[in-house]
Steps between C-alpha positions, in 0.01 A plus 500: 500500500561127501187298433576290804473798729159569655349812641354497848147528364548201275660307782221556746233449234651166395541384857160609623313177591160629380649619171687174448180302556314710244783467248525124560126462442513709184799304367335167585176605329692611192679163476173308541335704224798438269485125571130472419547709186762253379321174584141598422359440155380826356159472341405695196242771567151360457322635197151632559226314322200667340286418805759662731491816290119508514509455880756782528270723298206438732725543804610843377140591419379400845789693657397813312142455621615488863643853500367754745140561395503859623807583290353325198174690540688828537703426186181419309339827608811694403507323167136589442568867565816527289541474127137429409393605153140516379497154345639341817247687714220390269594134533542549875142629523379201300687269736343656810159495331519124452633454854202691643252314281636147533669491842318296765640647824530869410414679825290212638495374858539123456327438833179649364355219287233728353747762373737231369224323307367836378844586362526161332156543346609836358819353355317196355240738356778692323645172372151392393463824306816420303385136464166614357683682223687179417173304503337751265794480260463123485123530464532735202697240308274333241534285192390563145229241521319665787276800468691802625187664639441197724861523616455867588173428683669230709784742578250767607321250725830404658593866552164570666547205734850620584375853571210385718714257700775760546250758626339244730837406650590867547168568671532198730857571616468881523154539652499630858544342742783295348455184704704181472198311366461746211868467414476121504192517274690722257793257513287199405313691229831611346649149512200322348451775240860484372484122468160490326595784264820318398295185433244703300771661286651159427159353408433794269834450325446126479154525345590782260852395396528132580851396402544788257796739507721213605872535458708206618428444866330839541146609429270777615276250675798360693586856609140536617539171687806647676286792621331259742838433664565875507167552680603251768828687550307824553272329753806364682612860563240517775711246694179354639511121520123472553423700186749294301350172617153613389623635166708189432197273547296713263786517254560124507135434417493770231822382334382137506181606320706696247731204437218248458243719323668790321847377403397140440124432450498182703122517546452422128672162543343408833244262346683200643824435686684339205429793268600747769823313577591474132461877474691616807778241510837606371587871451167636626516321835867591537428866422211520749704327770804724450289818497323397821833403660661833407195684633512310829876558545458869417218538752701318769798732438280810526329370812834418666640842417188673634501285814867577570439873450192482721693327779784752473251787522348343810848476655564863411172594665595313815838674512336836434250440779790428736682809378191717554469363853869576562452850356214559740707383797798698372295820481367440850848440644649803323213720618544376857876564489445852366240565769736376773777725373257791485379439855858467625592833346201686644547672832141616552529870565569724199750709696689187607516379141630843394772483764593147385534622141720791607709263709550262207610784276754618760633142519521492119696828485742386768544154340585655162743739668663219698534295182677795341743523795569126461601552137191344341410596146231759436272228360532288814436804720186569297392138548552533876273805498231327292507188715469710817182670373341220295242420770393866481519570127351168382231457765212556255624240249429195716135438422306242302231732366604480134483118483306391807159521329606305190393139461798422278851642502684576178873545440487872580336425835769247586767754404343766725464253787864401462610866515285563806623190681861603436429845642315337788796278584732804501259690725488205737881503520496874571240458773700211641806728520291766674373245753856373551611849601209537742569159656872576547445839662219373724703195611794719599285742695317217674830319573396172337795470260711186500720312255209307352310821434798660327552185292133493404499866398818461297334219307238743362609700192860537610653617171684833496224693322244385758740594781527852357122545509469326839758731660312806375174338617640448851626859514152619400335280766738629768416861411123437512291428811361150557277353767805331658737801480519874457659680207879533518738776405734456205814437703327250729378306191853497357642373828244216516582398142869484593453318830183291461410438137838432340458113495237529227714690250820490304760715685564709190130597474490606867830687459369699198178583681682619813758698304238693303236508772464878467380455142233253609389733778465776242289274276281406798431863600455612141230241429326513837 
C-alpha cells in the first residue's frame, strides 16, 4: 500500500478535534522541552560533602526508628525465640537483670509520686551498692610509707559506715507504710551520703598518698577527686531540683574547704595579707579558680538537665491525667452504648424473645437462600446469614464487665473495647434494618406512604446485600401477626411484595424472590 494512503481509522483519528488538540499539546510540550535542553546550562551534579553524608546517615537512622512499633516488637520477639544458643541466652538474662535493677520506670505508675520515688530509691540504692565497691577499692590503696594495718582499719571503718547507712536507707524506704515523706528522707540521706563518702575517700587518698603514684597528668588522688563529680552525677539521677540545690550548696562549701585547706594549705600563710598573696598568686590562684569554675559549670549543667527532665515529667503527668479522665469518660460512654443496645434488643417476655430469635433465624436462612439464587458466592451468602443473626448470636458480648471496674486501661483492654464496639456498630445496623422493615410494613398498612417516605427509607442501608435481608425481613413481618395487622398467607404476602413494596428493592432481587417463592415458603414452614 502506498504510504500516502490512509485507512479510515487513521483518518478519523487524525481528524478528531479532541485527538488533534491532545497531539498538538504533546508536540508543543516536546518542542519546549527540546528548546530548554539546548539553551540551558547543564550543571554538574553536586558532590556531597562530609556533613551531607553525616546528615543522610542520621536521616536513615531516624527513618528506621519510625517503623511500625508493633511490627518491630513482633520481630524482636520472634528473634528472641529463634536461633538462641546458651551463650546468647545467658547474656540476654544478664541484660534483663540490669534492666530490672537499674530501670527507673519499670512497672511504675508515674502519677503516684510515692511509688515513683520508691522505685528511684531502689535504683539509686543498687547504684550506691556498686559505688561502695569502687569506694572500698580506692580506700584499700595505700603507700609504702603508711602502716598497712592503719590502712586496713580505715577501710573497715568505711565499710561499716557503708553497711549501716545502706541498711538505714533500706529500712526507711521499705518500712510500712511507705509514705512520700519516708521516700524523700531516704532520697536526701542517699544524696548526702554519696557526696560525703566521695569526699572522705578523696581525703583519705590525699593524706595517705599525697602526690605519690603520679604519672604525667594522672594520679590516684586526682582519680579520687573525680569521684566527687561522679557522686554528683548519681545524685542528679533523682531528677529533683530541690535536692540538687541543697547538695550543690554543701558541695561548694566542702570543695572550697578542700581547695584552701587540703590541696593548698592556705591557712599556714594567713599571718598577713602580703604573705598570703605571695603564696596564692600565680599557679595556685589560677588552679583554685579554674577548679571552682569547672565545679560551678558542672553543677549548673546537672541542675539544668534535672530541671528539664523534671518539667518534662510534669508535662507527662498532666497528659496522663487528661488521658485517665478521657479513659473514664470513654468507659462510661461505651458502657452506656452497650446498655442502650441491650435494652433495645430486649423484648421483656421470654417467650417473645424466643419468637424474635426464631424469626431472625428464618430471615437468615431465607436471605442466604436468596443470595444463592442471585448468584452470590458461598462466602457472601454465609456473611448474609451471620449478619442476619448477629444481634442474636453476639448479644452477650456487649458488656463492660471485664474492664468497667479497672481504674486504668491497658492495651489489651483497648483491643477488647475496639472489638466490642465494632460488633456493637454491626448490631446497630442490623437492628436498624429490622426497624426499617417494621416501619415500611406499618406505613403501608396504615396508608401513610408518600414519596418522601419512600425516599427516606431508600436512604437507609440501600445496598444490594441489605435489600436481600430487608426483603426477607418484610416477608417474615407479613407472615407474623402485629398489633396493626393480622398474619397473612404466603400468596397474599407475595402479592403485596409485588404490588406494594417493590419501590424499596432492586427489580432483580424481587424477581428472584417471586420466582422461587415456594422455596422460601418451605423454609418458613420448616423453621416455624
